[in-house]
N, C-alpha and C positions, 0 to 999 in steps of 0.2 A: 039042294047044295049051292047052286049057283046064287040063289037069290042069298042063303045066308052069308057065302062069300063076299059077294056083292056088297053088302051091309057092313059087313067087317073092314071091306076095303074103303068106303068113302067114309066110316065113321072118323078113321085119323084125321080128314080134310076137315069134318065139322069143327073138330078139336082145333086145328090151327088157324080156321077162320075165328075161332072164338076168342085163340090166343091175341091175333091182330089185332081185334077190335078193343081187346084189355088193353094191348101197348098203345093204342092210339088214345084210348080213353087218359091214362096214367101221363101221357104226354101233355095233353090238354089242361090235366089237373095240376101239372108239372108246372107249365107256364102260366095257368092262372094265379098258382101260388106266389111266382116270382114276379109277377107282374106288381099284385096286390100289396107285396112286402117293398117292391121298387117304390110303387105310389107313396107306400107309408113310409118308406126313406126319404123321399123328398120332401116331404114335411120336417124336416131336421137338418139344421145348418151344420157344417164342420165351418169352423174357424182357425184360418192358419197364418202364424206370424211369420212376416219374411222381413229381412233387412235387406236395405237396399244402400250401395253403396254410392254415396254423391261425392264426387272430387272437391276438395277444397270446401268442404262442409263447414262452417263456423260451428266453433264449440258449444255453442249455443243453442244450436239446434240440434245436436247431438240425440239420438232417440226421438226425435219429434214423429208422431206417429198420425198416419193417415188411415181410415178405415175406407177401403172401399168396395162397393158395390156396383152390382151392374146387371143389367138383363131381366129383371124381376119381372117382366111381362105378364103383369097382375096376377102372380102367384100369390098364395096365402100360405105360410109358413107357420102353420097353428093356427088357432083361432086371435083375432089380433095381432099378428105376427109374432107370437109368444114364442115359438121356439128360437126366432131371432133373437129378442130380447134375453133368452137364458142362454143363450151361446155366447152373447156378446159379454154378458157376466157384470165383473165389477171392472174389466179392460178400461181403461183408460186412454183418449186418443186427444188431438188437438185439431184434426178435422178429418171432414168427411167428403169423399168424391162419390157421386151418382153418375156413370158415365152412358147414360142411356139406356133406351127401350126399357124403362120403370113402368109404364104405364101399358104399353104395347100396342098391337093391331085391333085387339079385343075393346080398347077406350075404357077399359072398367079401372079409374082413378083411384079405389077407394084403399085398396092394398097397398098404394104409394102413401095414402095419407095416414093409414095406420102404421106403416114404416117411421115415417116422418117422425108422428105422435110420439114413440118409445125412443128415440134418440135423446141424449143429455142435451138438455138446454145449455145456452152459452159457446157450445160448440158449432162454428161453421159449417153448415152441410151446403155443398155445391153440385147443382144440377144442371145437366145438359141434356139433351134430347137425344134419341137413336132415331133412324130410320123407320122403326115401326112405329113411334110413338106420332099420336096425332100433332098434328103442325104447332110448334110452340107461339108462334107470331102469326096474328092473322092480317091477312091484306084483301080480304073480299067482306063485302055486307055481312053480318051478322046480329044486328040487332040493337048493339050498344055500342061507343066509343073506344071500348079497352081494346090494344093490338096484342095483348100477351091473351094466351088461350086460357081458358077457364082452370084446367089443372094446373096450371103453371101459377096461377095466382092464387090459386088453394095452397099451392106449395109454398109459397111465399109467406102466406099466411099462419103457415104452421114453423116457419122459420127458414126455410130453403132457401138459397140464394141462387135463381137461375142465372148462371154464368155467362156473359155475353161480352163482358172486357174484363181485363183483369184483375185480381181482386186481392189485398195484400192481407196477410195473416204476422202480427209479429209477435216473437218471444224474446224477450230479455236484449230488446236493442235491435235485433235482426228480422227479417224478413222474408217470409214465404209467400210466393206468389201463384195463385191459382188462375190460373187463363184457360180459355178456350182452345184448342191445339191448332182450329183454323186458321188463327190468327198469324202464327207464322209462315203460314203457306201463302198468304194475299197480299197484294198489293195494297197496303191499306190508303194510303195515300191519292191513290187512283181510285179506289173505292169511296173515299168521302168525297173526291170531286164528282163521280157520278152519279152518287146520292144526293148531293146540294142540286146539281143540275135537275135531278129526276121533281125532287121537292119543288122547285122552284117553276119547273113547266107545270108540274099538277096545279100549284097556285095560282097559276096566271092565266089557267086555261079558263076561267069564267063558271066552272062547272063545279065548284067547291061544295056546293050542298049536294050533288050528286051524291047517294049512296056509296058507288063503286070508287068515283072518283074520290070520296072523302076517305073511304077505308084504304085506298094507295096510298093517298097522301100520310095519312097517319103513319103507315108502314114505314114508309122511306122516310119521314123525318124521325120515328123512334130510331132506324137503323143507322140515320145520320150522327144523333146524337150519342147512339154508343160505339161508333167506330170514333167518333173526336174523342172520347172517353177511352179509347182501348189506345188510341194514338197520345195522349196525354200519360198516360200511365206507363206504355213503353218506355217513353223519354224520361221518366223518374227512376225505371230501374237501373240498380248500382250493381258492378260485376259481381259484388260478395254476394248478393239476393239469388235466394234457390227458387227457381221457377218450376211448377208442376202442370203441365198441360194435359187437360181429359179432353179426349176424344171418342167416340162410340167405336167405329171400326180404326183398328192400328194404322199409321202411316206405312205405307209402303218404302223399301229400300231407295227406290230413286226418289222420292220428293226428301227423304232422309238425308242423303249425299247431297242434294242442293242445298236443304237448310245448312249442313255443316261446311259447307264451302261458302254461303254465302255469310255466316256469322263471322267466320274467320277472317274476311275480306271486310265486312263492316266493324267487327269490335263490339256489336250489339251482343246483350244478352238473350242467351238461346235455352231451350228447356234443359233442365238438369234433369229432368225424369218426364216421361209421358206414359198415363194412364188410359187403357180403353178396354172395349168388352166386345162385344159381338159375335163371340163362338160360340160361347157357353160349354166351353171344356168339350168340344166336339158333340154334343149333347148325347147320342149313343157311343157307348164305349165297351170294351170289351177287356175283363181283365188281360194284364199284361202285354195287349196288343193296343190299347190307347183309341183314338176315336176311329169308329169305323169309317165315317166321311165327312168330308168338310167339302162345299162348295168351292168349285176352284176359281181361282182369284186372277186377277190382271196378269198378276207377274208367273203364271202358271202353277203354283204353289196348290196343294189342296187335292181333291180325290178322295180315293179310298187308302184307309188306313196310311195317313199322311205323317204320323208321329204328332208329337205335340210342340215342336218349337216351332215358334213363332205363332202360336195358335192360343198356347195356353202359359200363363207365368212369366218368367222373366227372361228379357232376350238383350242382349248390347246390339244393337243395328248402326251402323254408321257412326259410333262413338254415343251413342244416344241410349240411356238405359229405358227401356221399354216394360210395362208391366201389363200383361192382359189378363183380365179378371174370370175367374172360372164361370161365375154367373148364378143367377138364382133361380130362373124361370124355365118355361118351353118358349122356343122362338121358332115362328114359321121362316125362318131363314133355311131351317131344313126342310125335308120333304116329308120326315116323319114325326110328328107333333108328339115326340116322346122323352124324356129325359131317364136313360136305362144305365143303371152301374154308374152313376153318375150324381152323386150327393150335391145339392147346393154349396155354394163355397164363396164365404167371405175372408178378406185378407185384411190383415192390420198390418200395414207396410209401415216399417221402422227407417226412418233415415240414419246413416252412421258414415264418418269416413273414413272408418278402415273397410280394408279389401275384405269383401264376402264372398262365397261361391254359387 
């Protein structure tokens, strides 16, 4: 009787054990399903149209549109970026801004080349490098006399403009300047003098045929030429011109405050709009809660559940509109190499003189 009673006592425990195992297996299956669906979702692009107010925008530039893409990091959105092409459809735009990390740490340049190949011909495409990209300019020996990295040269062969100095785009007699954002935070005359001195020192070293000296000289001469072009272009900017500044990581409040003050004092043109990337919309998000974690920034922002403000979308900082792309790929900026509940995003930015929210 006891044995029978013992068997009856222990049998419910076996059923609970089996039930726990079933729950665990179901949880793993659900997780695998979520990750599979998430991986599939990450191959499809969402395209958002966003109106951006630019004060005193000339009438001829009303609805001037810029396609903003960032942080591809070697991702493929379908075969030959087919899903990107489908998302763009028949949308029209006057320029494309690629704000860095389009190749990424892995160094696979082909997804970027596939993206460039599908963009419409005749539309200027402006490319800057991000901190995870291979070095865009080479200052060490590498087997040839080229200063630009191979992926930059390939991009240019497909029509992209590697943006090192201000570049004008005109429409009905009005000009939109696309500029590297860093130019507005440098002392360009001092940089020009330093580069000229560096180049002259290298030329007079007597070792111009040494591979290392030769690479450094070509790099210095290239940077000197670009700096002179930037100074000349910035001198030709007129007060009515629109200036769009491209950066990878967004500028902080302190530097924008200094720029605002210096622009008022000097009367020189300043950016009408900053475009940036770097955050990938938080990369891992939870519905209703936003980004789970963003690395802590120098100004203390970031950490767990920091919200979207200042990390994605449009912000107005010290009077400057700043738009941060939601990004296309997965960045090693985050500890978890996963884009979760966060479809890749492209933005069609439409300039307007009207006040928008």
